[in-house]
C-alpha positions as CSV (number, residue, x, y, z in Angstrom):
1,M,-1.7,-16.2,-29.4
2,K,-3.3,-19.0,-26.8
3,K,-5.4,-17.9,-23.7
4,T,-3.5,-17.8,-20.5
5,I,-4.6,-17.8,-16.6
6,W,-1.7,-15.8,-14.9
7,L,-1.1,-17.4,-11.7
8,D,2.1,-16.2,-10.7
9,N,1.6,-12.7,-9.2
10,A,4.4,-13.5,-6.4
11,A,6.4,-13.4,-9.2
12,T,5.3,-10.5,-10.5
13,S,1.9,-9.0,-11.1
14,F,-0.2,-9.1,-14.1
15,P,-2.1,-7.6,-15.9
16,K,-1.4,-4.5,-14.5
17,P,-4.2,-1.6,-14.2
18,D,-4.5,0.5,-17.5
19,A,-3.0,3.7,-16.3
20,V,0.2,2.3,-15.5
21,A,1.0,1.6,-18.8
22,A,-0.4,5.3,-19.8
23,A,1.7,7.1,-17.4
24,V,5.1,4.9,-18.3
25,E,4.3,6.3,-22.0
26,N,3.1,9.6,-21.2
27,Y,6.7,10.2,-19.3
28,I,9.0,8.2,-22.3
29,R,6.8,10.5,-25.1
30,H,6.3,14.0,-23.2
31,I,8.4,14.3,-20.2
32,G,11.4,12.7,-20.4
33,A,13.3,14.6,-17.8
34,T,14.8,13.4,-14.5
35,M,13.9,14.4,-10.8
36,G,16.5,17.0,-9.2
37,R,18.5,17.6,-12.4
38,S,17.4,20.8,-13.8
39,S,14.4,23.8,-13.3
40,Y,12.7,23.6,-16.3
41,E,9.0,22.7,-16.5
42,A,9.9,18.7,-17.5
43,A,11.8,18.4,-14.4
44,Q,9.8,20.1,-12.4
45,D,6.9,17.4,-13.1
46,A,9.3,14.5,-12.8
47,G,9.9,15.8,-9.4
48,L,6.4,16.4,-8.4
49,T,5.4,13.0,-9.5
50,A,8.2,11.3,-7.4
51,Y,7.0,13.5,-4.4
52,T,3.5,12.7,-5.5
53,L,4.7,8.7,-5.0
54,R,6.4,9.5,-1.7
55,E,3.3,10.7,-0.5
56,S,1.4,7.7,-1.9
57,F,3.4,5.2,0.0
58,C,3.0,7.1,3.3
59,R,-0.8,7.0,3.0
60,L,-0.3,3.2,1.9
61,F,1.6,2.0,5.2
62,R,0.8,4.8,7.8
63,F,3.9,6.6,7.4
64,D,4.8,10.0,8.2
65,R,8.2,10.9,6.5
66,P,7.7,11.5,2.6
67,D,11.4,12.6,2.4
68,H,12.6,8.9,4.4
69,V,11.1,7.0,1.6
70,I,13.5,6.1,-0.4
71,L,12.9,5.1,-4.4
72,T,15.0,1.9,-4.9
73,A,15.2,-0.6,-7.8
74,G,13.1,-3.0,-5.6
75,A,12.7,-5.1,-2.5
76,T,16.2,-6.7,-3.1
77,M,18.1,-3.1,-3.3
78,G,16.3,-2.2,0.0
79,L,17.2,-5.1,1.5
80,N,20.5,-4.9,0.8
81,M,20.9,-1.2,1.9
82,I,19.6,-2.1,5.2
83,L,21.9,-5.3,5.9
84,Q,24.8,-3.9,4.2
85,G,24.7,-0.6,5.3
86,L,24.0,-1.2,9.2
87,L,25.3,-4.4,10.1
88,K,29.4,-4.7,10.8
89,P,31.8,-7.1,12.1
90,G,30.6,-8.4,15.6
91,D,26.9,-7.3,15.1
92,H,24.1,-10.0,15.1
93,C,20.9,-10.2,13.3
94,I,17.9,-12.3,13.9
95,V,15.7,-13.7,10.8
96,T,13.4,-16.5,10.1
97,S,13.8,-19.7,8.9
98,M,11.2,-18.7,5.9
99,E,13.5,-16.2,4.3
100,H,14.2,-15.0,0.9
101,N,17.4,-15.5,-0.8
102,A,17.2,-11.6,-1.0
103,V,17.9,-11.8,2.7
104,M,19.8,-14.9,3.2
105,R,22.4,-14.1,0.5
106,P,23.6,-10.7,2.0
107,L,23.8,-11.9,5.3
108,T,25.7,-15.1,4.3
109,Q,28.0,-12.5,2.7
110,L,28.5,-10.4,5.9
111,Q,28.9,-13.5,7.9
112,K,32.3,-14.2,6.2
113,Q,33.0,-10.6,7.5
114,G,32.1,-11.0,10.9
115,V,28.5,-10.8,11.4
116,T,26.4,-13.5,12.9
117,F,22.7,-14.4,12.9
118,D,20.2,-16.7,14.3
119,R,16.6,-18.3,12.4
120,I,13.6,-18.2,14.3
121,P,12.2,-21.8,13.7
122,C,9.2,-21.7,11.8
123,G,8.1,-25.5,12.4
124,T,6.2,-27.1,9.4
125,C,3.5,-24.6,9.2
126,G,6.1,-21.8,8.2
127,I,4.8,-19.2,10.8
128,P,7.1,-18.6,14.0
129,D,6.0,-17.9,17.3
130,P,7.2,-14.5,18.2
131,A,7.8,-15.6,21.8
132,D,10.7,-17.8,20.0
133,I,12.6,-14.9,19.3
134,L,13.3,-14.1,22.9
135,P,16.0,-16.8,23.6
136,L,17.8,-15.6,20.4
137,I,18.5,-12.0,21.5
138,R,22.3,-11.3,22.2
139,P,23.6,-7.9,23.6
140,E,25.2,-7.5,20.3
141,T,21.7,-8.1,18.4
142,R,21.7,-5.1,16.0
143,L,18.8,-5.7,13.7
144,V,15.7,-8.2,13.2
145,L,14.5,-8.6,9.8
146,V,11.7,-11.0,8.8
147,T,9.2,-11.4,6.1
148,H,5.7,-10.4,6.3
149,A,4.4,-13.3,4.3
150,S,6.5,-16.5,3.0
151,N,6.6,-16.1,-1.1
152,V,6.4,-20.1,-0.7
153,S,3.3,-20.9,1.6
154,G,1.9,-17.5,2.1
155,G,2.0,-17.6,5.9
156,I,1.6,-14.4,7.2
157,I,3.9,-13.6,10.2
158,D,2.7,-11.6,13.1
159,I,5.1,-8.4,12.7
160,E,3.3,-6.4,15.2
161,A,4.1,-8.5,18.2
162,I,7.7,-9.3,17.1
163,G,7.7,-5.2,16.9
164,R,6.7,-4.6,20.2
165,I,9.7,-7.4,21.4
166,C,12.0,-5.2,19.6
167,A,10.8,-1.4,20.7
168,A,11.1,-3.0,24.2
169,R,14.7,-4.1,23.7
170,G,16.0,-1.2,21.4
171,I,16.5,-3.3,18.4
172,F,16.2,-2.3,14.9
173,F,13.2,-4.1,13.1
174,A,13.1,-4.5,9.6
175,V,10.0,-6.2,7.4
176,D,10.4,-7.5,3.8
177,A,6.6,-7.0,2.5
178,A,7.4,-8.4,-1.0
179,Q,4.4,-10.3,-0.6
180,T,1.9,-8.4,1.4
181,A,2.3,-5.0,0.2
182,G,-0.8,-4.3,-1.9
183,H,-2.4,-7.3,-0.4
184,L,-3.4,-6.6,2.9
185,P,-2.9,-3.9,5.0
186,V,0.9,-3.3,6.1
187,D,1.0,-0.5,9.3
188,F,4.5,0.8,9.4
189,A,3.5,2.8,12.6
190,G,1.3,0.3,14.2
191,A,4.3,-2.3,13.9
192,Q,6.5,-0.3,15.5
193,L,8.8,-0.8,12.2
194,S,12.6,0.9,11.5
195,A,12.6,0.0,7.9
196,L,10.1,-1.4,5.4
197,C,11.1,-2.8,2.0
198,V,8.9,-3.1,-0.7
199,P,9.0,-3.9,-4.7
200,G,6.6,-2.0,-7.0
201,H,5.8,-5.1,-9.7
202,K,4.0,-7.3,-7.4
203,G,0.8,-6.4,-5.3
204,L,1.7,-2.7,-5.8
205,L,1.0,-3.7,-9.4
206,G,3.6,-1.1,-11.1
207,P,6.1,-2.0,-13.4
208,Q,9.6,-4.2,-12.9
209,G,12.6,-2.3,-11.6
210,I,11.2,0.1,-9.0
211,G,10.2,-0.1,-5.2
212,A,10.7,1.8,-2.1
213,L,12.5,1.7,1.2
214,L,10.5,3.3,4.3
215,L,13.4,4.1,6.9
216,A,12.3,5.4,10.0
217,P,14.6,8.4,10.8
218,E,16.4,6.3,14.1
219,L,17.6,4.0,11.2
220,A,18.7,6.4,8.6
221,A,20.7,8.3,10.8
222,V,23.1,5.3,11.4
223,L,22.7,3.5,7.9
224,T,25.8,3.8,5.5
225,P,24.7,4.4,1.9
226,L,25.1,1.0,0.0
227,I,25.8,3.6,-3.3
228,T,27.1,6.7,-3.4
229,G,27.5,9.6,-6.6
230,G,25.7,12.3,-8.2
231,T,22.1,13.3,-6.7
232,G,21.7,17.0,-8.2
233,S,21.6,18.2,-5.1
234,A,25.2,19.9,-2.7
235,S,26.9,19.8,-6.1
236,D,29.7,22.1,-4.6
237,S,30.6,19.3,-2.6
238,E,32.4,15.5,-3.2
239,D,30.7,14.3,0.2
240,Q,27.6,12.1,-0.1
241,P,24.7,14.7,1.0
242,R,23.4,13.9,4.9
243,F,19.8,15.1,4.1
244,M,17.1,12.8,3.2
245,P,16.1,11.2,0.5
246,D,19.2,12.4,-1.5
247,R,21.6,10.5,1.1
248,F,20.4,7.2,0.0
249,E,19.4,8.0,-3.9
250,S,22.5,8.8,-6.2
251,G,22.5,8.0,-9.7
252,T,19.7,8.3,-12.3
253,A,16.1,7.4,-11.2
254,N,13.9,5.2,-12.8
255,M,11.8,7.7,-14.2
256,P,9.2,5.7,-16.6
257,G,9.0,3.2,-13.2
258,I,8.0,6.2,-11.1
259,Y,5.5,7.4,-12.9
260,G,4.0,3.8,-13.6
261,L,4.0,3.4,-9.8
262,S,2.8,6.5,-9.0
263,A,-0.6,5.5,-11.3
264,A,-0.7,2.0,-10.0
265,L,-0.8,3.2,-6.0
266,T,-3.7,5.6,-7.0
267,F,-5.6,2.7,-8.4
268,L,-4.9,0.9,-5.1
269,E,-6.2,3.4,-3.2
270,D,-8.9,4.3,-5.3
271,K,-10.0,0.4,-4.6
272,G,-8.8,0.4,-1.1
273,I,-6.7,-2.5,0.4
274,A,-9.4,-4.1,2.1
275,A,-11.9,-4.4,-1.1
276,V,-8.1,-6.1,-2.8
277,R,-7.6,-8.2,0.2
278,S,-11.0,-9.7,0.8
279,H,-11.1,-10.4,-3.2
280,E,-8.2,-12.4,-3.1
281,L,-9.0,-14.0,0.2
282,A,-12.4,-15.2,-1.5
283,L,-10.1,-16.6,-4.0
284,T,-7.7,-18.3,-1.5
285,E,-10.4,-19.8,0.2
286,Q,-11.9,-21.0,-2.9
287,F,-8.6,-22.8,-4.2
288,L,-7.8,-24.3,-0.6
289,T,-11.6,-25.7,-0.5
290,G,-11.1,-27.4,-4.1
291,L,-7.6,-28.6,-3.2
292,S,-9.1,-30.6,-0.1
293,D,-10.3,-33.2,-1.9
294,I,-7.7,-33.9,-4.8
295,P,-5.8,-37.1,-4.1
296,G,-2.0,-37.2,-4.7
297,I,-1.1,-33.6,-3.6
298,R,0.0,-32.0,-0.6
299,V,-0.1,-28.1,0.5
300,P,2.4,-27.3,2.5
301,G,1.8,-23.8,5.2
302,P,-1.2,-23.0,7.2
303,A,-4.4,-24.5,6.7
304,G,-6.8,-21.8,6.4
305,A,-6.5,-18.8,3.9
306,M,-7.0,-15.9,6.7
307,D,-3.1,-16.8,7.5
308,R,-2.1,-16.6,4.1
309,A,-1.7,-13.9,1.5
310,G,-2.6,-15.3,-1.9
311,V,0.2,-17.9,-2.4
312,V,-0.4,-21.4,-2.2
313,S,2.3,-24.1,-3.1
314,V,1.1,-27.7,-4.1
315,D,3.8,-30.6,-3.8
316,F,2.7,-33.3,-6.4
317,T,3.7,-35.9,-4.4
318,E,3.2,-38.8,-7.2
319,R,4.5,-36.8,-9.6
320,D,7.6,-34.6,-10.8
321,N,6.5,-31.2,-10.1
322,A,8.6,-29.5,-12.9
323,E,6.5,-31.7,-15.4
324,C,3.3,-30.9,-13.7
325,A,3.9,-27.0,-13.9
326,Y,5.1,-27.8,-17.8
327,R,1.6,-29.4,-18.5
328,L,-0.5,-26.7,-16.7
329,E,0.9,-24.4,-19.1
330,K,1.0,-26.3,-22.3
331,E,-2.1,-28.2,-21.8
332,F,-4.3,-25.9,-19.9
333,G,-2.7,-22.1,-20.2
334,I,-1.8,-22.0,-16.6
335,L,1.1,-19.8,-15.8
336,T,3.0,-21.0,-12.3
337,R,6.1,-21.1,-11.2
338,C,8.2,-24.1,-10.1
339,G,10.9,-24.9,-8.1
340,L,12.5,-23.2,-4.8
341,H,11.6,-19.8,-5.6
342,C,14.8,-18.4,-4.4
343,A,13.9,-19.4,-0.8
344,P,15.7,-23.0,0.1
345,A,15.5,-22.1,3.6
346,A,11.6,-22.2,3.4
347,H,11.3,-25.3,1.7
348,R,13.6,-26.9,4.2
349,T,10.9,-25.7,6.9
350,L,7.8,-27.0,4.6
351,G,9.8,-30.0,4.0
352,T,9.8,-30.0,0.4
353,F,13.3,-29.8,-0.1
354,P,14.8,-30.4,-2.6
355,Q,11.8,-30.9,-5.0
356,G,9.9,-28.0,-4.3
357,T,6.7,-27.0,-5.4
358,V,4.5,-25.7,-8.2
359,R,3.2,-22.3,-7.0
360,F,-0.2,-20.6,-7.7
361,S,-0.5,-16.9,-6.5
362,F,-3.3,-14.8,-7.0
363,S,-3.8,-11.0,-7.5
364,F,-7.2,-8.2,-7.3
365,F,-7.2,-9.5,-11.3
366,N,-8.1,-13.4,-10.8
367,T,-11.4,-14.5,-11.0
368,P,-13.4,-17.3,-9.5
369,G,-13.3,-19.0,-13.0
370,E,-9.8,-18.8,-13.1
371,I,-9.3,-20.6,-10.0
372,D,-12.1,-23.6,-11.0
373,A,-10.2,-24.0,-14.0
374,A,-7.0,-24.3,-12.1
375,L,-8.4,-27.1,-9.8
376,H,-9.7,-28.9,-12.9
377,A,-6.2,-28.8,-14.3
378,I,-4.7,-30.0,-11.2
379,R,-7.3,-32.5,-10.9
380,H,-6.8,-33.9,-14.3
381,I,-3.0,-34.2,-13.8
382,S,-2.9,-35.5,-10.4
383,S,-5.2,-38.2,-11.8
384,G,-2.2,-39.5,-14.2
385,E,-4.7,-38.7,-17.3
386,R,-2.8,-37.5,-20.5
């Protein structure tokens, strides 16, 4: 098998820590039980692992309610739970012009039912001025929901400033941390969040199909469950339980994912998010510096690495981006993601619609040598050499 360099971590991180695979295998081979469904030893182990995972999320994101950590199928599910569980006809929502379709498609669906929304303009750098939210706030504004960092440009949004604006006006504030969870510090309490949506398979280094929604009690109290059904609790009633987290966790849980993600968060806690951020920041700076003298490319988004997560899009201005991504893989073994990245509004904001970009995204497991290899390949392809 040809050696490859994985630079598509914004889609899913790879490789995973060895402990993740070991934990998933251990569950499948030796545990097998579902949490909350029985009282034998294996089921108790499953329940304890799930609770340990909730506590890990609390430590990671400065959140103090393990019972309000809802285990989901991923960030998309969490975002739908917020949007479709909260907003009713006549309500108004504010987002940014950089949102992923995991936000925009549910909102567009809700718009047809009488929900309205506005987008905070982000300019060609892709980062909004928090003050620009003020003219958009209406009496019927129920929710502000923003991405913490763009999955196209990596540009980091000042969620603390937006949180202060929302808290002062009694507006629920939710954040999509798909590109920041596990990559840089995210402070639920400090940003005065009402909800935080995270996937397990990106920066958190876990398997696919698992994530979390952290809910402030004030939002949880008014949120209608998106899915109802069996929880293993209050089985004498056909009404959905009101207590947490069962109210929002109907159906059989993804137990292999829970075991794998729990191991992944233990790995991240051992390494420290500050160390992860430092490593990825150095890689991003190295990559941006190397790109600066390559002709025939454009790099949308913030100029400096400090204003980005480890995500950098490249627009080959004199080539077809899809062909360039194909050559990166076939000739150099470099795996990226080309296209519009499920975020057409972000590409319109950045001026890269409809051609899209070739996205490079880094993780804790990437090395400076891999960045040098990517820069060499970009230089070769941009020059037109064959």
